[in-house]
C-alpha positions in Angstrom: -68.5 17.6 28.6 -66.0 14.9 29.4 -63.0 15.7 31.5 -61.1 12.5 30.7 -58.2 12.7 28.4 -56.2 10.1 26.4 -56.8 7.4 23.8 -59.3 4.7 23.8 -58.2 1.1 23.4 -59.5 1.0 19.8 -57.7 4.2 18.9 -54.4 2.8 20.3 -54.7 -0.5 18.4 -55.4 1.4 15.1 -52.4 3.7 15.7 -50.1 0.7 16.4 -51.3 -1.1 13.2 -50.7 2.0 11.1 -47.2 2.6 12.6 -46.3 -1.1 12.2 -47.2 -1.0 8.5 -45.1 2.1 8.0 -42.1 0.7 9.8 -42.4 -2.6 7.9 -42.4 -0.7 4.6 -39.3 1.3 5.5 -37.5 -1.8 6.7 -38.4 -3.6 3.4 -36.8 -0.8 1.4 -33.7 -0.9 3.6 -33.4 -4.6 3.2 -33.8 -4.5 -0.6 -31.2 -1.7 -0.9 -28.6 -3.5 1.3 -29.1 -6.8 -0.6 -28.7 -5.2 -4.0 -25.8 -2.9 -3.2 -22.2 -3.9 -4.0 -19.9 -4.9 -1.3 -17.6 -1.9 -0.9 -14.4 -4.1 -1.0 -15.6 -5.9 -4.2 -16.4 -2.5 -5.8 -13.0 -1.1 -4.8 -11.2 -4.1 -6.2 -13.1 -3.9 -9.5 -12.3 -0.2 -9.8 -8.6 -0.9 -9.0 -8.4 -3.7 -11.6 -10.1 -1.6 -14.3 -7.9 1.5 -13.6 -4.7 -0.7 -13.7 -5.5 -2.4 -17.0 -6.7 0.9 -18.5 -3.4 2.6 -17.6 -1.5 -0.4 -19.0 -3.3 -0.1 -22.3 -3.0 3.6 -22.8 0.7 3.5 -22.2 1.2 1.1 -25.1 2.1 2.4 -28.6 -0.9 3.1 -30.8 0.3 1.5 -34.0 0.0 -2.2 -34.4 3.3 -4.1 -34.3 4.2 -7.3 -36.3 3.5 -10.1 -33.8 0.0 -11.4 -32.9 -1.6 -11.1 -29.5 -1.5 -14.1 -27.2 -4.6 -15.4 -25.6 -5.2 -16.2 -21.9 -3.8 -14.4 -18.9 -0.4 -13.5 -20.3 -0.3 -9.9 -21.5 3.5 -9.6 -21.7 3.4 -9.9 -25.5 0.7 -7.3 -26.0 2.8 -4.5 -27.6 0.1 -2.1 -28.8 -3.3 -0.8 -27.9 -5.2 -3.1 -30.4 -3.7 -6.3 -29.0 -6.0 -5.9 -26.0 -9.2 -6.1 -28.1 -11.1 -9.2 -27.1 -9.0 -9.9 -24.0 -11.4 -11.9 -21.8 -10.1 -13.8 -18.8 -11.5 -15.0 -15.5 -8.9 -14.7 -12.7 -6.8 -11.6 -12.7 -3.1 -11.8 -13.4 -0.4 -9.2 -13.4 1.2 -8.0 -16.6 3.7 -10.9 -16.5 1.0 -13.5 -16.3 1.3 -14.4 -12.6 -2.1 -15.2 -11.2 -3.3 -13.2 -8.2 -5.1 -15.8 -6.1 -7.3 -13.4 -4.2 -8.7 -12.1 -7.5 -9.5 -15.5 -9.0 -13.3 -14.8 -9.0 -13.1 -11.6 -11.0 -13.6 -11.5 -14.8 -11.8 -9.0 -17.0 -13.0 -8.1 -20.5 -11.5 -5.5 -22.8 -12.8 -4.0 -26.1 -10.8 -1.7 -28.3 -12.6 -0.1 -31.2 -11.9 2.7 -33.7 -13.8 5.8 -32.6 -13.4 9.0 -34.6 -17.0 10.2 -34.0 -16.1 11.3 -30.5 -13.3 13.6 -31.8 -15.1 14.8 -35.0 -14.8 18.5 -34.0 -11.0 18.1 -33.3 -8.2 17.5 -35.7 -7.8 13.9 -34.5 -7.4 11.4 -37.4 -6.9 8.2 -35.4 -8.6 7.3 -32.1 -9.6 4.1 -30.3 -12.2 3.7 -27.6 -11.1 1.3 -24.8 -13.8 -0.3 -22.7 -12.7 -2.3 -19.7 -15.4 -4.4 -17.9 -14.7 -6.1 -14.6 -17.3 -8.4 -13.1 -17.6 -10.6 -10.0 -20.8 -12.5 -9.5 -23.7 -10.1 -10.3 -21.6 -7.0 -9.8 -20.1 -5.3 -12.8 -18.0 -2.1 -13.4 -17.2 -0.6 -16.7 -14.4 2.0 -17.4 -14.2 3.7 -20.7 -11.2 5.6 -22.1 -9.7 6.8 -25.4 -6.3 6.6 -26.9 -5.4 8.8 -29.8 -2.5 8.4 -32.2 -0.8 11.6 -30.9 2.6 10.5 -32.0 1.9 10.5 -35.7 
């Protein structure tokens, strides 16, 4: 019976190799997660842009008006919900068409489509689905909302 206690050199080397492999695996997962996660400021800016344009759209009248929608950054002539359909710009502007330099790398896309299927159980006869997509680089955020013709 041996009275000595502790690890042998071989046992110590095997333990170090096993622990190193485990730590390397954990660090690889952390590294991949950090590289693929959105920068919090970019994500916050994208959400702010999407919420602002969504609010701007839903506050417009439902029914189409007589004039045609302009293209580009100027949205001042958009006078109803449908005018925003197909709006696609790189570089964010305010509602009056003034470019916001710090948001020049962001892309804004808007889609407005008829959508009665969502409200089939209700007595809604006219509804539009509004999809706002904001992208910057490889990051993308999509906000979906609906506008009904509650005034008719």
